[in-house]
C-alpha positions as CSV (number, residue, x, y, z in Angstrom):
1,M,102.3,138.0,83.6
2,I,103.2,138.2,87.2
3,Y,106.7,136.9,86.9
4,G,107.6,138.6,83.6
5,K,111.0,139.9,84.9
6,M,112.0,136.3,85.6
7,W,112.7,135.9,81.9
8,C,115.4,138.6,82.1
9,V,117.4,136.3,84.2
10,V,116.4,132.8,82.8
11,K,116.2,132.2,79.2
12,P,112.8,131.0,78.1
13,S,114.4,128.2,76.1
14,V,115.6,126.9,79.5
15,G,112.9,128.1,81.9
16,V,109.8,126.8,79.9
17,P,111.0,123.2,79.7
18,L,112.2,123.2,83.3
19,I,108.7,124.4,84.4
20,I,106.9,121.9,82.4
21,G,109.2,119.1,83.5
22,A,108.6,120.1,87.2
23,V,104.9,119.9,86.7
24,A,105.2,116.5,85.0
25,V,107.4,115.1,87.8
26,G,105.0,116.5,90.4
27,S,102.0,114.9,88.7
28,F,103.7,111.7,88.4
29,A,104.7,111.6,92.1
30,V,101.1,112.4,93.1
31,H,99.6,109.6,91.0
32,T,102.2,107.1,92.1
33,A,101.3,108.0,95.7
34,L,97.7,107.5,95.1
35,L,98.3,104.1,93.5
36,T,100.6,102.8,96.2
37,N,98.7,104.1,99.2
38,T,95.0,103.4,98.4
39,T,93.2,100.3,97.3
40,W,90.1,101.9,95.7
41,V,92.1,103.6,92.9
42,K,93.6,100.3,91.7
43,A,90.2,98.7,91.8
44,F,88.5,101.6,90.0
45,L,91.2,101.6,87.2
46,N,90.7,97.8,86.8
47,G,87.0,98.3,86.1
48,N,85.6,97.3,89.6
49,A,82.4,99.3,89.8
50,D,82.0,98.5,93.5
51,A,85.5,100.0,94.4
52,Q,84.1,103.0,96.1
53,V,81.6,101.0,98.1
54,A,84.3,98.5,99.2
55,S,86.6,101.3,100.3
56,T,83.9,103.1,102.5
57,A,83.0,99.6,104.1
58,A,86.7,99.2,105.1
59,A,87.0,102.8,106.4
60,P,87.1,103.2,110.2
61,A,83.8,104.3,111.8
62,A,83.4,107.8,113.0
63,P,83.9,108.6,116.6
64,V,80.8,108.2,118.7
65,A,79.8,111.3,120.6
66,K,79.8,110.8,124.5
67,K,76.5,111.5,126.3
């Protein structure tokens, strides 16, 4: 374990739940951000098979190279 000495300072009965809780909060925050900032995730979760096609159609066009 890379951080084995950490358990000399923090008791595992406190540190392990704290780490697991931090991972859970971070995961919840990422998923909430995806649901609120995209349209295709909501459509995909609601069973819309064309969600990805609709999101790419609404995407801005790539810049055109100047000649």
